[in-house]
Backbone as a ProteinNet text record, in pm:
[ID]
protein_1_A
[PRIMARY]
XXXXXXXXXXXXXXXXXXXXXXXXXXXXXXXXXXXXXXXXXXXXXXXXXXXXXXXXXXXXXXXXXXXXXXXXXXXXXXXXXXXXXXXXXXXXXXXXXXXXXXXXXXXXXXXXXXXXXXXXXXXXXXXXXXXXX
[TERTIARY]
82.9	20.1	81.2	194.7	250.9	323.7	382.5	423	308.5	197.9	86.8	47.5	48.5	56.7	156.7	269.5	417	368.6	359.3	301.7	226.2	114.5	4.1	40.3	105.7	174.9	259.2	393.8	470.3	399.5	320	206.1	158.9	65.7	58.2	128.1	282.7	360.1	388.1	343.1	405.4	315.5	207.5	90.8	102.5	18.4	5.6	-77.7	-20.3	-116.1	-276.5	-343.4	-499.2	-556.2	-430.2	-457.4	-465.5	-365.8	-337.1	-441	-493.6	-570.6	-730	-750.2	-875.8	-863.6	-738.4	-716.4	-727.6	-691.8	-695	-803.2	-919.8	-1026.9	-1130.8	-1085.1	-1128.3	-1125.4	-990.3	-922.7	-975	-983	-1017.8	-1135.2	-1221.9	-1354.6	-1401.9	-1334.8	-1373.1	-1324.4	-1242.6	-1223.9	-1322.9	-1395.2	-1519.3	-1639.9	-1630.8	-1747.3	-1709.5	-1630.4	-1562.8	-1612.2	-1616	-1640.3	-1825.4	-1888.6	-2008.1	-2013.6	-1991.7	-2028.6	-2003.9	-1882	-1922.7	-2027	-2052.7	-2202.6	-2296.7	-2312.1	-2424.9	-2416.2	-2294	-2312.5	-2330.9	-2317.1	-2288.5	-2429.4	-2491.8	-2600.7	-2648.6	-2759.4	-2761.4	-2821.6	-2723.7	-2768.2	-2753.9	-2728.6	-2712.4	-2591.9	-2480.3	-2325	-2358.8	-2299.4	-2241.5	-2126	-2135.5	-2072.8	-1969.9	-2055.1	-1984	-1884.5	-1874.6	-1754.3	-1699.1	-1699.3	-1582.7	-1513.4	-1591.4	-1501	-1413	-1465.7	-1373.3	-1303.8	-1318.8	-1170.6	-1051.6	-1108.7	-1032.8	-930.5	-1016.3	-940.8	-839.9	-885.3	-776.6	-732.7	-708.3	-609.6	-522.8	-505.2	-424.2	-359.9	-420.3	-351	-302.1	-290.9	-236.6	-92.4	-118.9	16.1	122.6	34.5	87	211.5	134.1	182.4	329.5	348.1	428.1	518.8	454.5	536.1	639	624.4	607.3	765.1	744.2	870.7	830.5	690.4	670	688.6	765.6	754.2	721.4	747.5	764.6	594.5	610.4	486	349.5	455.4	378.2	316.4	355.8	278.8	178.9	175.5	120.6	-31.7	28.7	-86.4	-167.5	-113.2	-137.9	-233.5	-113.8	-199.1	-289	-248.3	-358.4	-458.8	-439.4	-518.2	-619.9	-546.9	-640.9	-717.7	-609.1	-690.3	-784.4	-751.7	-763.8	-948	-1001.6	-1086.7	-1192.8	-1089.1	-1170.6	-1177.3	-1140.3	-1191.6	-1229.6	-1315	-1408.1	-1408	-1315.6	-1346.7	-1454.1	-1495.7	-1643.2	-1757.5	-1779.1	-1876	-1846.4	-1759.4	-1688.2	-1782.1	-1744.1	-1803.8	-1965.6	-2022.6	-2122.2	-2209.7	-2122	-2222.5	-2248.2	-2082.6	-2062.6	-2189.4	-2195.2	-2299.3	-2447.4	-2486.6	-2578.2	-2625.3	-2533	-2516.4	-2570.8	-2440.5	-2512.3	-2697.7	-2707.3	-2838.5	-2900.1	-2891.5	-3050.8	-3011.4	-2927.5	-2887.5	-2860.1	-2777.5	-2737.6	-2588.7	-2552	-2476.9	-2383	-2412.4	-2363.5	-2295.5	-2370.3	-2335.6	-2250.3	-2206.8	-2125.6	-2008.8	-1986.5	-1850.5	-1790	-1871.4	-1788.6	-1735.1	-1856.4	-1801.8	-1637.2	-1633.6	-1551.3	-1408.3	-1410.2	-1275.2	-1288.3	-1378.6	-1311.2	-1275.1	-1323.1	-1284	-1110.2	-1096.4	-958.8	-838.4	-922.8	-822.6	-806.7	-955.2	-918.7	-792.8	-835.2	-724.7	-601.1	-593.8	-463.2	-370.1	-471	-397.5	-383.1	-464.9	-493.8	-395.4	-366.5	-225.5	-139.3	-91	23.7	52.5	-51.7	-45.3	-50.4	-51.7	-26.3	126.5	174.9	324.7	409.1	351	436.9	455.8	360.5	342.5	352.6	392.6	449.6	594	608.3	793.7	848.3	764.8	801	809	730.6	710.2	795.3
-108.5	21.5	104.9	137.6	224.3	251.4	190.9	185.5	268	271.2	260.7	448.1	444.6	611.1	666.2	620.7	726.5	768.6	671.7	620.8	751.1	766.9	890.8	980.3	992.3	1123.1	1200.3	1066.7	1177.9	1197.7	1106.8	1114.1	1286.2	1294.8	1437.2	1571.9	1508.7	1608.5	1729.5	1585.6	1635	1726.2	1695.9	1820.6	1980.7	2039.3	2176.9	2178.6	2276.4	2332.3	2289.6	2341.2	2294.4	2163.3	2077.6	1963.7	1878	1936.7	1858.1	1823.9	1945.1	2029.3	1934.8	1927.2	1858.7	1686.5	1681	1554.6	1442.3	1543.2	1520.4	1533	1622.8	1653.8	1495.8	1452.6	1334.9	1228.8	1230.1	1110.7	1121.7	1241.2	1251.7	1271.2	1312.1	1267	1081.8	970.7	874	845.2	921.6	894.6	934.5	1048.9	1050.9	1003.7	957.7	851.2	747.1	683.5	577.6	596	746.6	792.8	753.2	830.4	793.3	669.2	550.3	442.4	352.1	386.6	356	425.9	500.5	553.3	519.9	470.5	392.9	239.2	172.5	45	33.3	155.1	121.8	179.3	84.9	95.5	279.2	309.5	414.2	416.9	510.5	459.9	652.5	672.6	777.8	802.4	725.1	738.7	741.5	817.1	854.7	746.5	631.3	514.9	568.9	589.6	593.5	708.7	810.4	909.2	839.2	791	750.5	657.8	560.1	442	502.6	623.9	610.3	796.5	803	875.6	775.2	663.2	559.1	518.2	479.8	456.1	540.8	649.6	757.5	758.5	784.2	786.6	687.2	573.1	456.1	491.8	520.1	511.9	631.5	723.5	853.9	814.1	726	694.8	612.3	528.7	391.3	492.3	594.5	699.4	739.1	828.6	890	777.3	624	522.1	478.5	523.5	450.5	523.3	673.4	721.3	807.7	859.5	910.9	1049.4	1150.9	1266	1368.4	1478.4	1588.3	1551.6	1583.3	1556.7	1459.4	1328.1	1217.7	1240.7	1258.3	1315.7	1355.3	1500.8	1580.4	1507.3	1412.9	1368.4	1245.8	1212.7	1100.1	1114.8	1206.9	1264.9	1313.2	1396.4	1552.1	1532.4	1439.5	1474.6	1336.8	1231.2	1138.2	1083.4	1132.2	1119.9	1208	1348	1423.3	1459.7	1391.3	1353.2	1260.4	1139.7	1037.4	1086.8	1128	1162.4	1294.3	1342.2	1433.5	1517.5	1639.2	1690.8	1739.3	1870.6	1835.5	1807.9	1708.5	1627	1568.6	1513.9	1530.5	1641.6	1754.4	1883.2	1917.3	1867.5	1859.2	1779.5	1646.4	1529.1	1594.9	1630.9	1673.8	1764.8	1863.5	1954	1887	1792.9	1746.2	1667.5	1608	1510.4	1587.4	1737	1857.9	1893.3	1934.2	1958.1	1873.1	1735.1	1589.4	1594.7	1648.5	1550.8	1466.4	1436.9	1257.4	1306.6	1325.9	1354.4	1237.3	1058.6	971	960.4	995.8	949.6	1043.5	1139.4	1289.1	1256.3	1187.7	1162.8	1070.5	941	823.4	882.2	986.8	985.4	1022.7	1152.9	1235.2	1146.9	1126.3	957.2	864.1	834	744	763.3	903	967.5	1023.9	1056.9	1146.3	1062.6	959.4	846.8	759.3	667.4	584.1	650.5	796.3	849.8	839.2	877.1	841.9	774.8	665.7	513.5	417	455.5	391	499.3	607.6	661.1	599.8	639.2	530	424.9	299.5	150.9	159.4	286.5	301.4	331.3	427.8	443.9	313.5	274	159.1	86.4	-1.5	-95.8	-38.1	80.9	139	145.1	153	157.6	-16.6	-114.7	-224.9	-302.9	-233.6	-296.2	-229.7
3.6	7.2	-4.9	82	102.1	-91.1	-149	-268.4	-352.2	-344.3	-391.4	-397.8	-257.6	-161.3	-285	-255	-293.9	-447	-510.8	-680.8	-714.9	-616.7	-633.3	-567	-475.3	-423.8	-584.1	-605.2	-715.9	-819.3	-879	-962.6	-954.7	-859.6	-828.2	-841	-756.7	-752	-840.8	-1024.3	-1133.1	-1210.8	-1187.8	-1207.7	-1163.5	-1246.7	-1189.2	-1060.8	-995.8	-852.1	-872	-1005.7	-998.9	-988.7	-1118	-1100.2	-992.4	-923.3	-819.4	-706.8	-640.9	-570.6	-607.6	-763.1	-796.5	-775.6	-796.9	-840.8	-669.6	-581	-469.5	-355.7	-424.2	-368.5	-387.5	-478.5	-560.7	-495.6	-456.9	-371.4	-259.9	-140.6	-43	-22.5	-72.6	-83.6	-140.2	-107.9	-103.2	42	88.9	275.4	331.9	268.7	388.9	319.2	198.3	206.5	280.2	249.7	394.4	497.3	551.2	678.1	695.4	554.2	573.4	590.2	512.4	501.6	650.2	744.1	861.1	960.7	936.3	1032.5	988.4	827.3	804.7	836.2	850.3	980.6	1069	1146.4	1268.5	1333.7	1474.1	1508.8	1559.9	1539.6	1661.2	1799.6	1849.5	1985.4	2056	2176.2	2215	2189.3	2186.6	2230.1	2075.8	2052.1	1878.6	1816.7	1815.4	1803.8	1644.9	1524.4	1369.9	1403.1	1493.3	1484.9	1579.2	1744.9	1780.4	1754.6	1646.3	1572.8	1435.7	1360.6	1254.2	1331.4	1439.2	1524.2	1590.6	1668.5	1712.8	1588.8	1501	1342.5	1303.8	1315.5	1189.6	1326.7	1387.1	1524.2	1505.6	1554.3	1469.2	1327.5	1267.8	1117.7	1130.4	1201.5	1147.9	1241.1	1368.7	1444.8	1366.9	1243.9	1236.7	1080.9	1012.8	876.6	997.1	1117.5	1167.2	1229.9	1280.7	1299.5	1133.5	1026	915.5	871.4	988.4	932.7	772.3	733.5	642.1	626.4	550.9	547.5	430.2	419.3	329.9	294.1	94.6	57.2	57.6	109.7	110	285.4	319.2	480.1	504.1	359.4	384.8	289.7	237.6	131.5	242.9	273.1	376	517.1	546.6	683.1	715.1	632.6	659.5	511.7	415.3	293	345.5	342.8	360.7	543.8	575.6	708.3	771.1	731.6	714	709.2	581.7	530.4	628.7	617.5	773.8	837.5	935.5	1075.4	1040.3	1189.3	1205.6	1334.8	1338.8	1460.7	1454.1	1373.2	1418.5	1420.8	1371.8	1426.1	1560.1	1613	1706.6	1808.5	1784.5	1887.7	1824.3	1691.8	1716.9	1827.6	1787.7	1905.6	2033.8	2074.4	2237.3	2245.2	2168.9	2195.8	2201.5	2129.8	2104.9	2232.8	2288.2	2385.6	2546.7	2536.8	2586	2614.6	2485.3	2509.9	2521	2483.9	2534.1	2659.7	2784.7	2893	2953.1	2800.5	2861.1	2913	3024.7	3109.2	3104.9	3105.5	3134.8	2952.1	2854.3	2771.8	2731.9	2730.5	2754.6	2777.6	2931.8	2992.5	2910.9	2876.6	2838.6	2713.4	2629	2512.6	2489.4	2555.6	2582.5	2579	2701.9	2773.7	2706.9	2597.3	2519.9	2397.9	2342.1	2200.4	2295.1	2391.1	2399.3	2457.6	2586.6	2613.3	2466.1	2421	2325.7	2188.3	2147.8	2066.6	2077.2	2231.1	2210.8	2217.5	2275.1	2289.5	2157.6	2030.9	1960.1	1901.2	1872.7	1830.6	1847	1964	1986.5	1970.1	1957.8	1929.6	1784.3	1694.3	1484.3	1515.6	1629.4	1610.2	1619.8	1717.5	1758.5	1687.6	1641.7	1515	1345.7	1314.8	1262.8	1286.3	1322.5	1340.6	1369.6	1376.3	1394.5	1251.5	1194.7	1071.2	934.8
[MASK]
+++++++++++++++++++++++++++++++++++++++++++++++++++++++++++++++++++++++++++++++++++++++++++++++++++++++++++++++++++++++++++++++++++++

């Protein structure tokens, strides 16, 4: 997979800036659609399980990217582009506001702790595994 990403980044680097942006937008949109797919597969509940799952998985993958030592344009392409499109900080915050407004205090605490502690542990695991592979 890393070779495919490198090839894609090299391909994009050889294009004019506008072509690179357009091409990147289409590819990053695929990650956004992946997030949408995860949200459709997850059961509906008080706790925003889909957003939590996407952000924990995204934290792991970003940790793996860093652990692999990916840098420069490829880092921007994979970490900022792909992971930025896949994970969703804005949805996290909207979910938090919804939980506050609905007075779901227990779900709010579980969501905040799960998101931040789970995200940090997941990123650390990705980093370690990325360094080992």
